[in-house]
KOLGU-138691 format. One line per field, with one value per atom (N, C-alpha, C): atom name; y, z, x; residue in one letter. Coordinates in Angstrom, 2 decimals, m for minus. Layout:
// residues N
atomo: [CA;...]
v: [Y;...]
w: [Z;...]
u: [X;...]
residuo: [A;...]
This chain:
// residues 235
atomo: [N;CA;C;N;CA;C;N;CA;C;N;CA;C;N;CA;C;N;CA;C;N;CA;C;N;CA;C;N;CA;C;N;CA;C;N;CA;C;N;CA;C;N;CA;C;N;CA;C;N;CA;C;N;CA;C;N;CA;C;N;CA;C;N;CA;C;N;CA;C;N;CA;C;N;CA;C;N;CA;C;N;CA;C;N;CA;C;N;CA;C;N;CA;C;N;CA;C;N;CA;C;N;CA;C;N;CA;C;N;CA;C;N;CA;C;N;CA;C;N;CA;C;N;CA;C;N;CA;C;N;CA;C;N;CA;C;N;CA;C;N;CA;C;N;CA;C;N;CA;C;N;CA;C;N;CA;C;N;CA;C;N;CA;C;N;CA;C;N;CA;C;N;CA;C;N;CA;C;N;CA;C;N;CA;C;N;CA;C;N;CA;C;N;CA;C;N;CA;C;N;CA;C;N;CA;C;N;CA;C;N;CA;C;N;CA;C;N;CA;C;N;CA;C;N;CA;C;N;CA;C;N;CA;C;N;CA;C;N;CA;C;N;CA;C;N;CA;C;N;CA;C;N;CA;C;N;CA;C;N;CA;C;N;CA;C;N;CA;C;N;CA;C;N;CA;C;N;CA;C;N;CA;C;N;CA;C;N;CA;C;N;CA;C;N;CA;C;N;CA;C;N;CA;C;N;CA;C;N;CA;C;N;CA;C;N;CA;C;N;CA;C;N;CA;C;N;CA;C;N;CA;C;N;CA;C;N;CA;C;N;CA;C;N;CA;C;N;CA;C;N;CA;C;N;CA;C;N;CA;C;N;CA;C;N;CA;C;N;CA;C;N;CA;C;N;CA;C;N;CA;C;N;CA;C;N;CA;C;N;CA;C;N;CA;C;N;CA;C;N;CA;C;N;CA;C;N;CA;C;N;CA;C;N;CA;C;N;CA;C;N;CA;C;N;CA;C;N;CA;C;N;CA;C;N;CA;C;N;CA;C;N;CA;C;N;CA;C;N;CA;C;N;CA;C;N;CA;C;N;CA;C;N;CA;C;N;CA;C;N;CA;C;N;CA;C;N;CA;C;N;CA;C;N;CA;C;N;CA;C;N;CA;C;N;CA;C;N;CA;C;N;CA;C;N;CA;C;N;CA;C;N;CA;C;N;CA;C;N;CA;C;N;CA;C;N;CA;C;N;CA;C;N;CA;C;N;CA;C;N;CA;C;N;CA;C;N;CA;C;N;CA;C;N;CA;C;N;CA;C;N;CA;C;N;CA;C;N;CA;C;N;CA;C;N;CA;C;N;CA;C;N;CA;C;N;CA;C;N;CA;C;N;CA;C;N;CA;C;N;CA;C;N;CA;C;N;CA;C;N;CA;C;N;CA;C;N;CA;C;N;CA;C;N;CA;C;N;CA;C;N;CA;C;N;CA;C;N;CA;C;N;CA;C;N;CA;C;N;CA;C;N;CA;C;N;CA;C;N;CA;C;N;CA;C;N;CA;C;N;CA;C;N;CA;C;N;CA;C;N;CA;C;N;CA;C;N;CA;C;N;CA;C;N;CA;C;N;CA;C;N;CA;C;N;CA;C;N;CA;C;N;CA;C;N;CA;C;N;CA;C;N;CA;C;N;CA;C;N;CA;C;N;CA;C;N;CA;C;N;CA;C;N;CA;C;N;CA;C;N;CA;C;N;CA;C;N;CA;C;N;CA;C;N;CA;C;N;CA;C;N;CA;C;N;CA;C;N;CA;C;N;CA;C;N;CA;C;N;CA;C;N;CA;C;N;CA;C;N;CA;C;N;CA;C;N;CA;C;N;CA;C;N;CA;C;N;CA;C;N;CA;C]
v: [1.89;2.92;3.58;4.88;5.62;5.99;5.73;6.12;7.12;8.22;9.22;9.36;9.06;9.11;10.33;11.23;12.41;12.05;11.84;11.30;11.90;12.12;12.58;11.43;10.20;9.02;8.05;8.37;7.47;6.07;5.96;4.65;3.68;4.22;3.38;2.38;2.78;1.97;1.04;1.14;0.42;m1.08;m1.70;m3.15;m3.61;m3.00;m3.45;m3.36;m2.33;m2.15;m3.14;m3.84;m4.82;m6.24;m6.41;m7.72;m8.20;m9.52;m10.14;m9.66;m9.65;m9.28;m7.84;m6.94;m5.56;m5.43;m6.10;m6.06;m6.61;m7.72;m8.32;m7.40;m6.76;m5.86;m4.66;m4.15;m3.01;m3.46;m4.65;m5.16;m5.38;m5.77;m6.00;m4.72;m3.60;m2.29;m2.26;m3.09;m2.99;m1.70;m1.31;m0.06;0.61;1.90;2.69;3.44;3.41;4.13;5.14;6.40;7.47;8.10;8.27;8.83;10.25;11.18;12.58;13.08;13.65;14.14;15.64;16.08;17.51;18.32;17.65;18.37;18.95;18.33;18.84;20.17;20.53;21.76;22.79;22.53;23.48;24.79;25.87;27.21;27.78;27.15;27.71;26.78;27.28;26.52;25.26;25.23;24.06;23.01;23.30;22.39;22.01;23.00;22.78;22.56;21.53;21.21;21.29;21.66;21.75;23.06;23.45;24.68;24.59;25.54;25.56;25.99;25.44;25.82;27.21;27.97;29.23;28.94;29.79;29.61;28.73;28.22;27.37;25.93;25.10;23.68;22.84;21.55;20.62;20.13;20.02;19.43;20.42;19.89;20.68;20.24;21.15;20.87;20.89;20.07;20.13;21.40;22.10;23.36;23.13;24.09;23.89;24.04;24.98;25.29;24.09;23.30;22.16;21.11;20.92;19.92;20.38;21.63;22.16;22.06;22.44;22.41;20.98;20.05;18.65;18.10;18.35;17.85;18.54;19.84;20.58;20.27;19.60;19.19;17.93;17.26;15.97;16.16;15.21;15.23;14.97;15.42;15.25;14.35;13.16;12.24;12.52;12.08;12.46;12.10;10.88;10.46;10.36;11.39;11.47;11.72;10.99;11.24;11.68;12.66;13.08;12.76;11.81;11.28;11.78;12.19;12.52;11.44;10.83;9.84;10.59;10.41;11.14;10.37;10.37;9.71;10.32;11.51;12.18;11.78;10.94;10.58;9.47;9.15;8.03;6.73;5.72;4.47;3.70;3.27;2.49;1.18;0.80;m0.49;m1.04;m2.25;m2.90;m2.16;m1.69;m0.92;0.32;0.97;2.13;1.72;0.62;0.13;m0.27;m0.91;m1.28;m0.05;1.01;2.26;2.86;2.86;3.36;2.55;1.22;0.34;0.44;0.77;0.75;2.13;3.18;4.51;5.51;5.12;6.07;5.69;6.70;6.54;6.90;7.75;8.25;8.42;7.94;8.10;8.78;9.99;10.74;10.58;10.14;9.94;10.82;11.70;12.59;11.96;11.67;11.03;12.09;12.08;13.04;12.69;13.70;13.49;14.48;14.31;15.19;15.22;16.38;16.48;16.71;16.81;17.04;17.84;18.41;19.08;20.38;21.41;22.69;22.48;23.01;22.78;23.18;24.13;24.61;23.56;22.53;21.45;20.73;20.80;20.13;20.69;21.86;22.41;21.60;20.80;19.91;18.56;18.22;16.85;16.59;15.41;15.00;13.99;13.38;12.37;12.23;12.18;11.90;10.47;9.72;8.28;7.91;7.06;6.57;5.06;4.41;2.97;2.60;3.55;3.26;4.27;4.01;4.96;4.76;5.03;4.97;5.85;6.13;7.04;6.28;6.50;5.88;6.92;6.48;7.41;8.14;7.59;8.21;7.83;8.65;8.38;7.39;6.97;6.00;4.63;4.29;2.98;2.87;3.81;3.73;3.91;4.71;4.88;3.56;2.80;1.50;0.53;0.63;m0.20;0.09;1.36;1.75;1.27;1.45;1.04;m0.46;m1.24;m2.69;m3.16;m2.62;m3.05;m2.71;m1.62;m1.21;m1.99;m2.10;m2.77;m4.23;m4.90;m6.32;m6.51;m5.45;m5.54;m5.21;m4.70;m4.35;m5.62;m5.67;m6.85;m7.26;m8.55;m9.07;m9.22;m8.59;m8.68;m10.04;m10.48;m11.78;m12.81;m13.92;m14.94;m15.45;m15.84;m16.33;m15.26;m14.47;m13.34;m13.78;m15.02;m15.49;m15.62;m15.76;m15.87;m14.58;m13.46;m12.18;m12.09;m12.86;m12.77;m13.55;m14.45;m15.32;m14.98;m13.84;m13.54;m12.65;m12.38;m11.58;m10.24;m9.84;m8.54;m8.38;m9.31;m9.13;m9.22;m10.01;m10.10;m9.55;m8.77;m8.23;m9.19;m10.33;m11.35;m11.66;m12.21;m12.69;m13.96;m14.34;m15.53;m16.79;m17.89;m19.18;m19.82;m20.80;m21.50;m22.30;m22.37;m23.12;m24.07;m25.19;m26.24;m26.78;m27.34;m28.04;m29.31;m30.04;m31.29;m31.01;m31.93;m33.28;m33.23;m34.28;m34.29;m34.28;m34.81;m34.75;m34.24;m33.17;m32.62;m32.62;m33.39;m33.64;m34.16;m33.53;m34.07;m33.35;m32.44;m31.62;m32.18;m32.48;m33.07;m32.04;m32.17;m31.36;m31.79;m30.84;m31.21;m32.19;m33.19;m34.26;m33.72;m32.67;m32.17;m31.73;m31.22;m30.75;m31.90;m33.08;m34.27;m35.09;m34.63;m35.43;m35.39;m34.32;m34.16;m33.65;m33.39;m32.88;m31.36;m30.79;m29.35;m28.51;m29.00;m28.25;m28.21;m29.34;m29.39;m28.52;m28.53;m27.70;m26.22;m25.83;m24.43;m24.01;m24.90;m24.59;m24.45;m25.37;m25.32;m24.03;m23.67;m22.45;m21.22;m21.13;m19.99;m19.95;m21.12;m21.19;m20.74;m21.16;m20.78;m19.27;m18.70;m17.25;m16.50;m16.92;m16.24;m16.40;m17.63;m17.88;m17.12;m17.15;m16.48;m14.96;m14.41;m12.97;m12.60;m13.41;m13.15;m13.20;m14.16;m14.33;m13.29;m12.99;m12.15;m10.68;m10.43;m9.05;m8.81;m8.74;m8.53;m7.27;m6.28;m5.05;m5.35;m6.13;m6.51;m7.42;m8.32;m9.25;m8.50;m7.54;m6.77;m5.99;m5.44;m4.70;m5.65;m6.82;m7.81;m8.28;m8.59;m9.09;m8.04;m6.79;m5.71;m5.52;m5.57;m5.33;m6.49;m7.71;m8.89;m9.40;m8.90;m9.40;m10.79;m11.20;m12.53;m12.41;m13.53;m13.57;m14.92;m15.12;m16.38;m17.58;m17.33;m18.42;m18.76;m17.92;m18.20;m18.13]
w: [12.28;11.36;11.95;11.80;12.34;11.22;11.49;10.58;11.29;10.63;11.15;10.16;10.63;9.78;10.17;9.22;9.44;8.95;9.88;9.52;10.35;9.71;10.42;11.13;10.82;11.39;11.95;13.09;13.67;13.96;14.29;14.62;13.43;12.23;11.04;11.15;11.85;11.91;13.12;14.03;15.29;15.11;14.38;14.21;13.38;12.21;11.43;12.18;13.00;13.71;14.87;15.21;16.29;15.78;14.45;13.87;13.04;12.97;12.05;12.20;11.07;11.07;11.50;11.15;11.57;13.08;13.70;15.15;15.81;15.26;15.80;15.61;14.43;14.15;15.10;15.40;16.32;17.74;18.11;19.45;19.64;18.57;18.62;18.37;18.17;17.94;16.68;15.71;14.40;13.73;14.03;13.51;14.59;14.46;15.34;14.48;14.85;14.11;15.04;14.62;15.39;14.55;15.15;14.47;14.96;14.04;14.37;13.63;14.38;13.80;13.54;12.28;12.00;12.62;12.97;13.63;14.97;15.59;16.85;16.68;15.43;15.15;14.43;14.36;13.72;14.49;13.79;14.37;14.95;14.68;15.17;16.20;16.87;17.98;17.50;16.21;15.67;15.14;15.25;14.81;13.35;12.54;11.13;10.34;9.52;8.73;7.22;6.82;5.40;5.11;3.84;3.43;1.94;1.47;0.06;m0.82;m2.02;m2.91;m3.51;m3.61;m4.35;m5.81;m6.41;m7.81;m8.00;m6.89;m6.96;m7.28;m7.24;m7.49;m6.48;m6.77;m5.91;m4.79;m3.59;m2.49;m1.73;m0.80;0.09;m0.04;0.35;0.34;1.76;2.00;3.28;3.35;4.47;4.65;4.91;4.53;4.71;6.15;6.92;8.23;9.17;9.34;10.27;9.81;8.51;8.01;8.24;7.92;8.17;9.65;10.50;11.94;12.42;11.89;12.30;11.90;10.67;10.20;10.93;11.15;11.82;13.30;13.86;15.26;15.46;14.36;14.43;14.55;15.18;15.14;13.71;13.38;12.04;12.10;11.53;11.47;10.21;10.19;9.09;7.70;7.51;6.19;6.22;5.74;5.88;4.53;4.29;3.15;3.69;3.01;3.35;2.15;2.33;1.24;1.36;0.24;0.18;m0.64;m0.07;m0.83;m1.69;m2.99;m3.92;m5.23;m5.89;m7.19;m8.24;m7.99;m8.95;m8.81;m7.81;m7.56;m8.46;m8.31;m9.05;m8.44;m9.28;m8.84;m7.92;m6.79;m5.83;m6.46;m6.24;m6.72;m5.74;m6.00;m5.08;m4.95;m6.04;m5.88;m5.00;m5.06;m4.21;m2.74;m2.44;m1.07;m0.59;m1.46;m1.10;m0.82;m1.59;m1.35;0.00;0.35;1.67;2.78;2.61;3.67;3.84;2.78;2.84;2.94;2.58;2.57;3.52;4.21;5.08;6.56;7.37;8.82;9.29;8.51;8.89;7.64;7.70;6.60;7.16;6.68;7.07;5.94;6.26;5.25;5.57;4.65;4.80;4.06;4.79;4.20;3.66;2.36;1.76;2.05;1.91;2.14;1.32;1.39;0.70;m0.80;m1.43;m2.87;m3.17;m2.13;m2.35;m1.23;m1.52;m0.51;m1.08;m0.26;m0.73;m1.36;m2.57;m3.33;m2.58;m1.66;m0.94;0.01;0.31;1.14;0.43;m0.89;m1.64;m1.30;m0.70;m0.27;0.87;1.53;2.59;2.04;0.87;0.37;m0.50;m0.30;m1.16;m2.21;m2.01;m2.96;m2.88;m4.05;m4.13;m4.62;m3.95;m4.24;m4.41;m5.40;m5.70;m5.76;m5.46;m5.64;m7.08;m7.87;m9.25;m9.78;m10.96;m11.63;m11.19;m9.93;m9.39;m8.15;m7.67;m6.54;m5.36;m4.18;m2.95;m2.07;m1.03;m0.15;0.80;0.99;1.95;1.65;2.11;1.92;2.90;3.89;4.86;4.24;3.20;2.56;1.88;1.02;0.48;1.54;2.57;3.64;4.34;4.61;5.25;4.34;3.04;2.08;2.10;2.09;2.15;3.46;4.53;5.86;5.89;5.45;5.46;4.53;3.32;2.35;2.73;3.47;3.89;5.13;6.12;7.37;7.11;6.22;5.98;5.37;4.79;4.20;5.20;6.37;7.35;7.96;8.17;8.74;10.06;10.16;11.39;11.37;10.38;10.33;9.84;8.71;8.13;8.66;9.16;9.79;8.87;7.65;6.68;5.62;5.79;4.89;3.46;3.27;1.92;1.13;1.86;1.16;0.45;0.93;0.28;m1.10;m1.28;m2.53;m3.65;m3.32;m4.32;m4.62;m4.11;m4.31;m5.53;m5.82;m6.99;m6.99;m8.18;m8.47;m8.02;m7.21;m6.74;m7.87;m8.91;m10.07;m11.31;m11.11;m12.24;m12.81;m12.15;m12.61;m11.53;m11.95;m10.98;m10.32;m9.22;m8.49;m9.25;m8.96;m9.57;m8.80;m9.41;m8.70;m7.52;m6.44;m5.28;m4.81;m4.22;m3.80;m2.44;m1.72;m0.47;m0.43;0.65;0.77;0.75;0.20;m0.30;m1.73;m2.18;m3.53;m4.62;m4.28;m5.20;m4.43;m4.93;m4.34;m5.41;m5.15;m6.17;m7.42;m8.58;m9.75;m10.05;m9.17;m9.44;m8.70;m9.47;m8.90;m8.88;m7.89;m7.82;m8.97;m9.67;m10.75;m10.27;m11.10;m10.73;m10.33;m11.02;m10.76;m9.30;m8.69;m7.31;m6.31;m6.76;m5.90;m6.16;m7.11;m7.56;m6.62;m5.83;m5.00;m5.75;m7.05;m7.89;m7.81;m6.95;m6.69;m7.91;m8.73;m9.94;m10.92;m11.07;m11.97;m11.43;m10.11;m9.50;m9.73;m9.57;m9.78;m11.23;m12.20;m13.61;m13.89;m13.33;m13.54;m12.98;m11.80;m11.18;m12.01;m12.51;m13.33;m14.61;m15.24;m16.46;m16.18;m15.03;m14.66;m14.41;m13.76;m13.54;m14.86;m15.79;m17.08;m17.82;m17.87;m18.56;m17.93;m16.61;m15.91;m16.13;m16.09;m16.30;m17.73;m18.69;m20.09;m20.34;m19.68;m19.91;m19.17;m17.93;m17.08;m17.08;m17.20;m17.15;m18.28;m19.52;m20.64;m20.50;m19.79;m19.58;m18.75;m17.67;m16.85;m17.62;m18.41;m19.17;m20.16;m20.88;m21.85;m21.17;m20.00;m19.26;m18.80;m18.28;m17.83;m18.99;m20.12;m21.28;m21.80;m21.77;m22.23;m21.29;m19.99;m19.01;m18.92;m19.15;m19.02;m20.35;m21.45;m22.75;m23.04;m22.28;m22.44;m22.98;m23.36;m23.89;m24.47;m24.93;m25.53;m24.60;m23.28;m22.33;m21.90;m22.22;m21.86;m20.35]
u: [10.07;9.59;8.34;8.25;7.11;6.13;4.85;3.78;2.88;2.59;1.65;0.50;m0.70;m1.88;m2.71;m2.92;m3.76;m5.15;m6.08;m7.38;m8.50;m9.63;m10.82;m11.52;m11.13;m11.79;m10.76;m10.15;m9.14;m9.67;m10.97;m11.55;m11.50;m11.37;m11.29;m10.13;m9.08;m7.86;m7.79;m8.76;m8.67;m8.53;m9.43;m9.38;m8.18;m7.90;m6.74;m5.42;m5.26;m3.99;m3.83;m4.90;m4.82;m4.97;m4.91;m5.16;m3.97;m3.80;m2.86;m1.44;m0.73;0.68;0.91;m0.02;0.17;0.13;m0.83;m0.91;0.34;0.88;2.09;3.30;3.37;4.50;4.49;3.32;3.24;3.57;3.11;3.40;4.90;5.59;7.04;7.82;7.09;7.69;8.56;8.20;8.83;8.38;7.16;6.61;5.78;5.62;4.76;3.77;2.50;1.47;0.81;0.81;0.19;m0.92;m2.07;m3.24;m3.48;m3.58;m3.81;m5.03;m5.98;m7.22;m7.11;m7.19;m7.10;m8.23;m9.31;m10.41;m9.96;m8.97;m8.45;m7.71;m7.42;m6.68;m7.55;m8.87;m9.78;m9.78;m10.06;m9.91;m11.20;m12.35;m13.61;m14.24;m15.26;m15.86;m16.59;m16.93;m17.62;m16.64;m15.35;m14.29;m14.49;m14.71;m15.01;m13.72;m13.74;m12.54;m12.81;m14.03;m14.35;m15.06;m15.07;m15.75;m16.06;m16.87;m17.27;m16.09;m15.99;m14.89;m15.09;m14.02;m14.07;m14.41;m15.23;m15.61;m16.82;m17.36;m18.54;m18.20;m19.19;m19.00;m19.76;m19.81;m20.54;m19.64;m20.20;m19.47;m18.61;m17.84;m17.01;m15.56;m14.66;m13.24;m12.68;m11.67;m10.97;m10.15;m10.24;m9.56;m8.06;m7.21;m5.77;m5.28;m5.89;m5.32;m5.23;m6.33;m6.23;m5.21;m5.08;m4.14;m2.71;m2.42;m1.08;m0.73;m1.67;m1.40;m1.18;m1.96;m1.81;m0.45;m0.04;1.25;2.40;2.27;3.34;3.45;2.46;2.53;3.36;3.69;4.38;5.89;6.57;8.03;8.50;9.70;10.23;11.46;11.35;12.48;13.30;14.57;15.48;14.97;14.52;14.06;12.54;11.87;10.42;9.76;8.67;7.80;6.44;5.83;4.47;3.59;2.70;1.88;0.45;m0.11;m1.53;m2.23;m3.28;m4.05;m5.07;m4.98;m5.84;m5.94;m7.12;m7.23;m6.30;m5.79;m4.93;m3.46;m3.14;m1.76;m1.25;0.04;0.61;0.10;m0.06;m0.66;0.28;m0.23;0.55;0.98;2.24;2.73;3.76;4.22;5.14;6.47;7.08;8.32;8.16;7.00;6.77;6.75;6.06;6.03;7.42;8.18;9.56;10.40;10.16;10.88;10.55;9.27;8.88;9.56;9.55;10.06;11.57;12.28;13.74;14.38;13.65;14.28;13.65;12.59;11.89;12.04;12.29;12.18;10.78;10.11;8.79;7.95;6.71;5.76;4.52;4.27;3.08;2.07;0.85;m0.18;m1.38;m1.71;m2.86;m4.03;m5.11;m6.29;m7.25;m7.45;m8.38;m9.82;m10.70;m12.13;m12.94;m14.26;m15.20;m14.90;m15.02;m14.76;m13.29;m12.49;m11.07;m10.46;m9.32;m8.53;m8.00;m7.89;m7.37;m5.98;m5.80;m4.58;m3.32;m3.43;m2.25;m1.67;m2.45;m1.93;m0.78;m0.74;0.32;1.70;1.75;3.04;3.65;2.82;3.31;3.75;3.23;3.25;4.49;5.09;6.21;5.77;4.58;4.12;2.61;1.96;0.53;0.35;m0.51;m0.64;m2.11;m2.37;m3.71;m3.69;m4.83;m4.94;m5.27;m5.75;m6.11;m7.10;m7.60;m8.48;m9.93;m10.18;m11.52;m11.57;m12.77;m12.95;m13.57;m13.01;m13.50;m14.17;m14.84;m15.53;m14.59;m13.38;m12.47;m11.03;m10.10;m8.69;m8.12;m8.91;m8.43;m8.18;m8.95;m8.79;m7.42;m7.03;m5.67;m4.59;m4.85;m3.87;m3.61;m4.67;m4.51;m3.76;m4.01;m3.30;m1.80;m1.45;m0.04;0.58;m0.15;0.33;0.60;m0.37;m0.24;0.88;0.89;1.88;3.30;3.48;4.83;5.28;4.40;4.77;5.15;4.46;4.77;6.15;6.73;8.06;9.17;8.81;9.83;10.42;11.73;12.36;11.73;11.38;10.81;9.30;8.63;7.16;6.71;7.25;6.91;7.89;7.37;8.21;9.30;8.95;9.92;10.12;11.17;11.38;11.65;12.15;12.40;11.10;9.97;8.69;8.33;8.85;8.58;9.23;10.31;11.06;10.39;9.47;8.87;7.42;6.92;5.52;5.31;4.04;3.71;4.41;4.86;5.44;6.89;7.42;8.79;9.80;9.51;10.39;9.71;8.66;7.93;6.91;6.71;5.77;4.74;3.61;2.63;3.13;2.51;2.93;2.50;3.17;2.83;1.68;0.96;m0.12;0.45;m0.32;0.13;m0.96;m0.52;m1.45;m1.03;m1.99;m1.70;m2.55;m2.50;m3.26;m4.76;m5.55;m5.22;m4.68;m4.01;m3.47;m4.54;m5.72;m6.86;m8.06;m8.66;m9.88;m10.96;m12.03;m13.04;m12.32;m12.47;m11.78;m10.47;m10.05;m8.86;m7.65;m6.60;m5.39;m4.26;m3.40;m2.19;m1.27;m0.65;0.27;1.34;1.62;2.56;3.92;4.38;5.73;5.89;4.82;4.91;4.99;4.64;4.70;5.96;6.78;7.92;9.12;9.24;10.41;11.62;11.47;12.56;12.54;13.39;13.33;13.70;14.61;14.98;13.81;13.12;11.96;10.83;10.65;9.61;9.92;11.18;11.57;11.32;11.66;11.42;9.93;9.14;7.69;7.09;7.54;7.01;7.34;8.58;8.95;8.12;7.92;7.11;5.67;5.15;3.79;3.69;4.70;4.71;4.65;5.49;5.54;4.22;3.70;2.44;1.28;1.22;0.11;0.17;1.37;1.51;1.15;1.59;1.28;m0.23;m0.91;m2.35;m3.18;m2.79;m3.64;m3.25;m1.96;m1.48;m0.47;m0.95;m0.03;0.81;0.29;1.07;2.31;2.15;3.30;4.25;3.67;4.51;5.39;4.81;5.58;6.70;6.41;7.44;8.54;8.16;9.15;10.00;9.37;10.10;11.09;10.68;11.55;12.73;12.48;13.53;14.51;14.04;14.89;15.43;14.84;15.24;14.71;13.70;13.13;11.71;11.18;9.82;9.54;8.30;7.89;8.14;7.92;8.02;9.44;10.41;11.81;12.00]
residuo: [M;M;M;R;R;R;F;F;F;D;D;D;I;I;I;I;I;I;T;T;T;L;L;L;F;F;F;P;P;P;D;D;D;F;F;F;F;F;F;T;T;T;S;S;S;P;P;P;L;L;L;N;N;N;S;S;S;G;G;G;L;L;L;M;M;M;G;G;G;K;K;K;A;A;A;L;L;L;A;A;A;K;K;K;Q;Q;Q;I;I;I;A;A;A;Q;Q;Q;V;V;V;H;H;H;L;L;L;T;T;T;N;N;N;P;P;P;R;R;R;D;D;D;F;F;F;A;A;A;L;L;L;D;D;D;K;K;K;H;H;H;R;R;R;R;R;R;V;V;V;D;D;D;D;D;D;E;E;E;P;P;P;Y;Y;Y;G;G;G;G;G;G;G;G;G;V;V;V;G;G;G;M;M;M;L;L;L;M;M;M;K;K;K;P;P;P;E;E;E;P;P;P;I;I;I;F;F;F;A;A;A;A;A;A;V;V;V;E;E;E;S;S;S;L;L;L;P;P;P;V;V;V;L;L;L;P;P;P;R;R;R;R;R;R;E;E;E;V;V;V;V;V;V;L;L;L;T;T;T;T;T;T;P;P;P;Q;Q;Q;G;G;G;E;E;E;T;T;T;L;L;L;N;N;N;Q;Q;Q;P;P;P;M;M;M;L;L;L;Q;Q;Q;G;G;G;F;F;F;A;A;A;T;T;T;T;T;T;C;C;C;D;D;D;Q;Q;Q;L;L;L;V;V;V;I;I;I;I;I;I;C;C;C;G;G;G;H;H;H;Y;Y;Y;E;E;E;G;G;G;I;I;I;D;D;D;E;E;E;R;R;R;V;V;V;L;L;L;N;N;N;L;L;L;V;V;V;T;T;T;R;R;R;E;E;E;V;V;V;S;S;S;L;L;L;G;G;G;D;D;D;F;F;F;V;V;V;L;L;L;T;T;T;C;C;C;G;G;G;E;E;E;I;I;I;P;P;P;A;A;A;L;L;L;T;T;T;I;I;I;L;L;L;N;N;N;G;G;G;T;T;T;I;I;I;R;R;R;L;L;L;L;L;L;P;P;P;G;G;G;T;T;T;V;V;V;G;G;G;K;K;K;E;E;E;E;E;E;S;S;S;L;L;L;K;K;K;A;A;A;E;E;E;S;S;S;F;F;F;E;E;E;E;E;E;G;G;G;L;L;L;L;L;L;D;D;D;Y;Y;Y;P;P;P;Q;Q;Q;Y;Y;Y;T;T;T;R;R;R;P;P;P;P;P;P;I;I;I;F;F;F;R;R;R;E;E;E;W;W;W;A;A;A;V;V;V;P;P;P;D;D;D;V;V;V;L;L;L;L;L;L;S;S;S;G;G;G;N;N;N;H;H;H;A;A;A;A;A;A;I;I;I;A;A;A;R;R;R;W;W;W;R;R;R;K;K;K;E;E;E;Q;Q;Q;Q;Q;Q;I;I;I;Q;Q;Q;R;R;R;T;T;T;R;R;R;D;D;D;R;R;R;R;R;R;P;P;P;D;D;D;L;L;L;Y;Y;Y;E;E;E;K;K;K;W;W;W;A;A;A;K;K;K;E;E;E;T;T;T;G;G;G;K;K;K;G;G;G;N;N;N;G;G;G;E;E;E]
């Protein structure tokens, strides 16, 4: 899968792209990440990519010309999404990442900056995405989140792909509690069921814990899960 990041700060991605699972996935060519700086397409000698907003206001806006030129310089693969990171977008979630990983050959991510971006850039965009109801200093942070969350779902990135099926949000529920050695740490003991060797009992306990944890911590997710599955009250 090809990722194209339109960013004023390519160095932001240097360490993450060479670390952990992302670094391994790129080395194995499971994914390709290309960084394009719109400043390279600026039209004036000062390579200016921002300007004052029409109608007045605080701050500066990213100009449309360098962004259009940067995106139009890229190859176009058959199944392509062009994403703009913006607080005004739909909230990123696991199903969205799964959609990117399974239906896209190419994901272009435009990183917003300053007070925003010229509205005409939306003519390039197929999807606006936000991390939530808050504002960050740059669009590179959500872009890296999308990049990481999508690449880890590509076949071959995670060693044990079955582990992806049992993690938070995959069934609409949060993950269950997990423990490792030692069996007792200070006064806290691992639940007896996990030491029993009874795999059916362990599976039941884990499902009960998922439901309880989701109900307690994320009632919004629990209500959605209960409605979609017809279950509730710890079923």
